[in-house]
N, C-alpha and C positions, 0 to 999 in steps of 0.2 A: 260278628259271626262270619268266618270264612270257612268254606267247605273244602275239604281236601279233594285232590284230583284223583279221578278214577283212571285217568290216562287219556290217550288220544280218543277223540270222538269216534266211537264205533257203534253209534246208535243205529239200530235197525229193528225191523219188526220182531225178529226172534229175541233180541235183547230185551225189548219192551215186554214181550210176552213172559219171559223168565222173570223179569222184575215184578210184573203183575202177580204171577204165581207166588213168588217169595213174599210179597207184601200181604197177599191174601192169607197165606199160611200164618204169618205173624199176627194178623188180625184175629184169625181163628183161635190162636193160642191166647191172645190177650182177652178175648171175650170169655174164654173158659175160666179165667182166673180173676177177672176184673172185680166183679161185685164182692166176692169173698175177701179179696185183698183190700179194696178201698171202701167198702161199706155202702156203696150206691151203684146203681146200674150205669153201664157205659153209655156214651153217646152213640150215635149211628155212624159206624165205620163202613166204608165201602171203597173198593177199587172196581169201577164198572167195566163193562165191555166197551166196544167202540162207539164213537159218536155217530149219529145218524148222518145220512147224506145231506139232509137239510141243515144240520148243525155245522158240518164241514163247509157247506156253501156259505152259511152266515159268517163263519170265521174268515173265510177268504174274502167275502164282500166287505167286511168291516176293515180288514187290514191290507188287502190287495197285495202288492209286490213286497210289502214290508214284512209279511208273515214268515218267520223262520221255518225252513223246511223241517227241522227236527220237531218243532211244536206241532206242525200239521201231521207229521208221521205219528207222533205220540197220540194225538186225538183220533187217528185212524184205528188205533188199538185200544185206547182207554179214553173215555169221554170225561170222566170225573173221578176225583179222589177226595175222600172225606176221612180225616184222621183227627177227630176232635179231642181225643184224650191223650194223644202223643205230645208230651210236653205241653205247650200252650195251644196246640192244635195246628194242623196244616190242611189246606184245601187247595186242590187244583180244580178250577171252575169248569163247568160244562161250557162248550162253545155256544155262542148265541145263535138264535135262528135268524134267517135273513130279515133285515129290517130292524132287528133289535140292537140296541147299543147299551152295554152295561155301564156306561158313563165313567169309565176308568181314564186315567191319564193316557195321553197318546204321544206326548213328547216331554223331554226334559228341558229345563231352562237353558242348557248348553247346546240345544239343537238336536240332540239324539232322539230318534224315534223309538218308542217303547211299546211293547205288546204285553199288557198285564194278563197273566194266566192263572194266578193263584193268590192266596192270602194266608196269613198266620193269625192265630188267636189273639195276639197282642195288637192287631190292627194294621200290621205291615202288609204291603202288597208285594207279590213276586212278579217280575217282568223280565222280558228278554229284549235286548236291543235288536234292531233289524239287522239282517245279514247272516252270512254263514258263520258257524261256530260262535254264535252270539253268547255273551256271558249272561248269567242269570243275576238280576239285580234285586236287592231288597229295598223297597221304597218305604221309608219310615221317618217321621219327624220333619218332613218338608212341607212347604205350603203348596196347595193346588190352586191354580188360577186358570179357570176354564179347563182346557185339556192339557195344560202345561204344569208339570210337577217340578219343584225346586230341585235342581241337580245335586245340591249339597245334601239332600236326604236320600240319595241313591248310592247304595254300596254294592259292589260286586261281591256275590257270595259263592258263586260257582263259575268255573270257566265255560261251562256249557250245560245244556239241559241234562245230558247223561250224568254228569257229576252231581247235579242237583237231585236227580232221581235216586242215585246211589246213596246220597246223604239221607234222603227220606227212608230208604230201606234200612240203613244203619240205625236211624232214629227208632224205627219200629222194633228192630231186633234188640237194641239196647234197652228200650223201655220195657219190653216183655221180660228180658233177662233180669232187670233190676226188680220188677214186680214179683217175679218168681222167688228171688233171693230174699226178699223182705217179708215174705208171708209168715 
């Protein structure tokens, strides 16, 4: 799974707010057609508002200088994303409170530092490497030893967080479109 590029990183608060509005609109459309189309109620979908000051502090405490600026900016606008019925499901996790540790991998076996921020319904984790314009990695099928994840199980799926978010928006739009067409 390699996600197409949106272009140069132009991630800012206004872009994230537009993204949030677009995905919320898609979720609203999905919820209105889901049960009649699929025969069972939808899961709990949400694109929340901003993380609390305590959650942002917990995120910074946990990752220190390795925390990508784009991920911090995202959580200043959106704390959490839950899309359980979009394909296998996608989640962007709420930042931890100070002193909490979600027990995710912190580094890859090749030495790269990673910051896990989300997951997929098939068990994969989504992470960013430390640094500016960090790619989004999908961690799946590798071994976890302590805080270290097997680098052979890490695949770059987006050039940066903006491209990953654009992918999620397309996933919502395409899923809603296909659900409407097959009613």
